[in-house]
N, C-alpha and C positions, 0 to 999 in steps of 0.2 A: 201136484198129484203126491210129490215126496212129502209135503208138510201134512197132507191129509192122512196119509200111512203112517207118519211120526206120532200125529195126534192120537191114532186108535192104537196104536202101540204104547204109548206113553200111556194112557188111559188105562191099559191094560195091565202094564207094569203097577202102576199106583191102586189099580183095585184087587191085584194079587192073581189076576187072570196071566197064564202063561205066554210068553211072546209067541211060541210055537202055532197056538190057536190064534192068535190074532192074526198073525202072516199066511196062516193056512185060509183063515176065510178071507182075507184080502185077495187071495190068489184066485178066487172064483169072480171077482170083478170083471167088466168088460175090457178089452184090450184098449190100452192107451191109443188116442190117435196118432198120427206120424209125428206132428209139432210138438205134442206132450212127450212121447217117446224120444225124441232128439232133446228135448229140454232136460230130461232125466240123465241124459249121458253127459250133460255140461260138469266138469269137475274143477271149474273155477273156484278158488278158496273164497270164503265170506270175505267181504270187506272189512278191515280192522277198525273200524269206528263203531262194530257191534257193540263194543264193551261200554263207552263213553253213552250211546246213543240207547242204550239197554237200561242203563242205570238212570238216565234222565226221565225215561218213559216209566220206569217202575217207581222212582221216588214222586211222579206225578199223581201215577194211580194210588200211592201211598196216602198222599195229602188229600186226595178226593174221598178216598173210602173213609178214612176218618173225618173228615168234616161233615160228609154225609151221615155217618152212624152218630155223630153228636147231635146233628139237626133232627134227628128222628126221636119221638118222645118215648120215654121206657115202655108204656102201655102198648106201643106199636110192634116192638119187637116180637111178637107173637103171631102177628098178621101175616096170611099168606091169601094168594089170588085165589086159590081154590085147593080141596083136600087132594092130598098128596104131593102137593108142589111145595118147594122149600119157602119157610117163614123168612122174615127180616133176618132173625137172630141165624137162622141154618144156613143162608145165604152167605152172611158174612165168615160164620165160622167155615164153612165149606171153602172159601178164598184163601182163608189164613192157612187150612189145612193144605192147601196145594202150595203155597209158599214155602212150606215146608215139605212137602211130597216130592216135588221135582227137584230141589237142591240133593233129596234122599239119592236120586238117581244119578248123583254126580260123585255120590259117595260122603256127602254131607250129613252126619248123623242127626237124628230129630231128637230135640231136648226131651229128659227123661220123664219129663211132666206133661208130656204130650201124647196122648194115645190117639192115632190118625183115624182109627176105627171108629172112636166115640166121640171125637171132638166136636162136629157138625151139632149134636143134641145135648152137648154136656151142660150150658147153660142159657139162659135168656135174659141174664142179666149186663143191661147197658154198659155200665163201666168194666164190666169184666172183659167183655167182648171187645170193646174199643183197646183195651191193654192187649189183648191177644192178636187183632191186627197188627197194632203197633209192632209187637214184638216179631209177628212173621213176617212184617215187610222189612224189617229191620235184619232178620235172619237171611231173606232173598238179596238183600241188597249186599251183605257181608258176602256171600257166595259169589256175585258177579264181579267184586271189587278184589277178591283173593284171585280171580283168573286173570292170565295173561293173555296176549292177543294171540298167541299160539294154541292156547285151551280152546278158544273157540273153533278151531280147526282139527281138534283131536278127536279121532274116531271115537265111536261109541256103539260097538256092535249089537251090543243088547238091544237097541232101538231101531235098528236097521242096516243093511250093509253099506248104505252111504251116510248114514246118521253120525253126527260130530257133537260135541257138547254145545256148540252153539245152538243147535235145535232145541235143546231143552231149554235155554235160556228165552228162545223165541216162542216156545209154549207157554212159560211160566208168563211172561208178560201177555201173550195174546189173551191168555185163560183170565188175567186180570182185569184186560179191556173187555171181553165178552160179558163178565158178571157184573163191571159197573154199568154197562149198559140195562141189563136187567133190574139192577138196586135203584137207577135212576126211575126205570118205569115203576117200580113199587112205589117208591116215594111221590112220584107224579098223581098216583092212582089214589094216594092217601092226603092228596094237598099239600103235600111237601115240596118246595123249590129248592134245587139243589143249591148250596151256599154260595158258590163261584158263578152261577147264574144270577143269582141275587148281587152279588159285587160286581157282575159286569153290566147288570142292568143300571144300578146305582150310579156306577163310573159313566155311563153312556148319557144319563139324564143330566150329570153335573156339566159334563161336555158341551151337552145342548144349553143348559142354563149360563154358562160360561160365555158361549157365542152368543148370547143375546145382549150383552154387556156393552 
């Protein structure tokens, strides 16, 4: 329940909507069941393995996004599944924007050459988009790398009364996971197999051949 509320508040902050409005809307939601209410009162500090795990997860996402973006032909970058839905280029740039937007909630400045309001539609050039993806993930990685264990449990009231800086990192990583799945679906519809799947299938085939020797 806490994570859902934090997600709504984070999106509101990133889009320029006031936290007060998001909070007031959430107050109209049905009351949480007793079990959920009990969980919401748990004040146990987050495990301090969050930093290395977050970096491991984020770096894996970085490689997969860039590998997939590289495998997609330039002419497919304007493809979209339907009108009004993000294209390949817009999807990748949306993820890049979030990699700057979430750290901004922790006081990390967005580079002067990045306009989060226009980034998503700023280019359809494959090489430029891959460059932006790389730099955005580097920015997110650097943000986490500079954090201490204690920072993950540091209060962040603007996200909610029980929010902390670790919640921002949680949202950053899960956001990347969410849209990786979307980009994989886009690729599959266009007959593009994710490179890591190609590699895994090749390794499995080789293992099978070796076992016959």
